N, C-alpha and C positions, 0 to 999 in steps of 0.2 A: 314102427318108427316113432320116436318121441316127437311131440308137437311143441313148437316154440310158442312162448307166450305172445309173440307178436303176430302169429298167424291167425287167420279167421277162426272164431270159436266154433267148435263142433256142436251144432244146435240139437243133436239127438240126446245129449246128456240132460236129463230132466231137471237137474238141480242148478244148472248154469243160468245166470240171470238173462242171458240172451237166447236161451232155448224157448220153444213155444210155451211150455209150462211156466218158465221163469217170467216171460213177458205177461202171461195171464195173471200171475201172482202180483206183478208190478201194477197191472191195471186195477186189481182188487185194492191194492194199497192206495192207488190214486183216488179211489171212491170213498175213502175214509174221512172225508172232510178236509178242511183247510190244513190242519196240522199234518195229516197223512200225506198231503201233497207238497207242503212247503216247510216241513220241519227243519230243513237245512238252512232256511233263512234266519231264524233266531240263533241257530248255532253259529252261522257266519258272522252275525252282528256281535254276538258275545265274544267270538274269537278276535274280531277286529278291535273291539273295545279293550280287551285284555292286552293285545299287542301295542295299542296306542298308549296304554298306561305303563307297560313294562319295558318296551323296546327302546324308546328314545334315549335314555341315559347311556345305553351301550353303543349307540351309533356315534357318539362323540369320541369314543376310545380313550376316555379320560377316567381313570379309576376313582377320582374324587367325586364323580357324579353318581356312583353306585350306592353310596351310603352304607356300604358293607366293608368292614375293615379287612384289608388284605393281609393274609397270614403266611404266605409263602411266595417265592419269587414269581411263579407263573399263575398265581391265584386269579388275577384279573383276566388273563388270556383264557384260562379254563372256564371261568364264570361267563365271560362274553361268548365263548364258543357254545356253552350250554344254552344260553339264552337264544342265540342265533339259530342253532339247530332245533330248539324248541319252537321257534317261530315257523320254521319249515314244517314241523310236525302239525301245528294247528291249521296251517293253510292247506296242506295236503289231506289232512283229516276231513276237512269240510268237502273237498273234492271227492274223497273216497265215499262219503256218505250220501252224495247227491245222486238220487236214483236216475234222473234224466241223463246225466253224464254217463253213468254206468251202462245204461241201455243203448244210448245213441252213439257214444264214443268209447267203446271198450278199450281201445288202445291207450287213450288218455287215462282211463281208470287204472290200467295196468302200470303205466309209467308213473303216475302219481302215487301208486302203491309202493313202487320201488323206492321213490324218493322218501315216502313216509318211513319206510323201514330203515334204509341205508344212509339217508342224509338227515333223518330226523330222530326216530326213536332210539336206534342203537347208539349213535354218537352222543346224543343228549343224555341218555341214561348213563353211559360210561363216564361222561364228564361229571355228572352229578355224584357218581360213586367215588370219583377221585377227590371231590370236595368233602365227602362224608366225614373223614376224621377231623376236619376243621370247622364243621357246621355247628350251629347253636345246638346245645345238647337236647333241649326240649323238642320233641318231635323228630329227632334225627333217625330213630329206628323206623318210623313211618316212611321217611324219605328213602332209606335204604331198601326196605321191603317193596315199596311201590316202584323204585327204579329197576330192581331185579325182575319183578313181575311184569312191568311194562315192556322191557326188552324181550323177555321170554315169550309173552303173548304175541308180540309183533312178529317175532321170528317164526314161531310155530304157525301163525296165520299165513305168512309168506310161503312156508314149506308146504302147507296144505293146498294152497293155490297151485303151486308147481306140480303137486301130485294129482291135480284135478279133483280134489275133494272139497268142492266149493261150499257145501253146507258147513263143514268144519272150519273152513277158511273164514266164512262169515262170522261164525260164533267166536273164534279166537280174536278176530279183528275188532269185534264189538267189545270184547273184554279189554283189549288194548285201549280202545277209545274210552271206556269207562274209567280206567286207571289214570290216563293222562289228563282227561278232562276234569276228573274229580280232584287230582292233586294240584293242577294249575288254576283253572278258572274257579271252581268251587272253593278251593283252598284259599284263594285270594278274597273271594266274597265273604267267606266265613270269618277270616281274620279281620277284614275291614269292618264288618258288622259288629263283631265283639268289641273292637276298639271304640266304636261310636256309642256304645251303651252308656246310659247316664251314670252308671256306677263303675268303679274300677275293678278290673279283673286281672289277676296275676298273669304276667306275660307267659309263664310256663303253661298255664291252662289254655291260653289263646293259641300258642304255638302247637300244642298237642292236638287241640280241636281242629285247627286249620289243616294240619298235615295228616290226620287220620280220618276224620268224618267224611270229607269229600270223596276220596277215592274208594274207601271201603263201602260207603253208602251207595255210590254209583255202581260199583261192581255187583253188589247184592241186587240192586234194582234191575240191572241188565240181565243177570242170570235168571232172576224171577221171570222177566219178560220173555226171555228165550224159551224157558221151560213151559210157560203158559201158552205161547204161540205154537210150540212144538206139539203140545197135547191137542191143540185144535187142528193140527195138520197143516199149519201155515208155513212151517219151516221145511224146506225140501229135504229129501233123503240124501244120504251121503253118496257121492258119485264114485264110480270105479276109478282106480288109479289109471293114469295114462299108460297106454301100451306101446 
C-alpha cells in the first residue's frame, strides 16, 4: 500500500532524514561549527533583504512604481504575479533548508516543500517565460534557461520525494536552490556591484553578467559540493521506491 506524505515517516529507510542514520548524519552536521549549525540564518537574512528591496513597489499595485515599461495589456499582472510567487519561493526555500525544522517537524517540511514547488517555483518560472519575448535582450537567454531548469529541478525533486528516493530528492532540490538563489539574490548583487564601480560599464555586459554568473556559478558549486560529500560517504544512498 502506498504511503501518504502526511503519514509518519518510515524510519527504517536509511536515507530519510528522520531515520536513525539520517539523524546521526544531522548530528554530525551540527558538529561542523557555527556555519554547519546556523547556515540558514545568513540565507534567511539575505532573503529578507532581497524581498525588502524588491517587493514593496509591487504591493502598491501601481505599474508606475515598477520602473519597467509595460509592453502588453497584462504585463503588470504577470510581472506582479512573478514577483509574489518568487517571494513565496524564497520564504519556503529557507524553511526547506532548515535542518531543525526538517528533523523535528517533518510535516511542516513537506507542506513548505509543496508550497515551494506549486505556489512558488512552477508559477514563478512560468510567468517569467511569458515575459521572455518582451524582456531586455541582454541576458534574456540566461533568464529563459534558468527558468526552464528551475521548474524542472523543482518538479523532479518533488517526484523523487513522492517515490521515497530521498537522496535524489535532496540533490535535485539543492540544484533548484542553486538556480533560483543565483538568478535572484546573486544576480541582484552582481548587477548593483557593477553599477557602483568607478568606471562605466556597458549595460549589456552588466545584464549578461548578472543573469548568467550567479545561477551558473551557484549550480557548479552545489554540484561540486554534492559530489565531494558523496565521495566521503556523507550523502545517503538512494532509497527504494515506496511499495
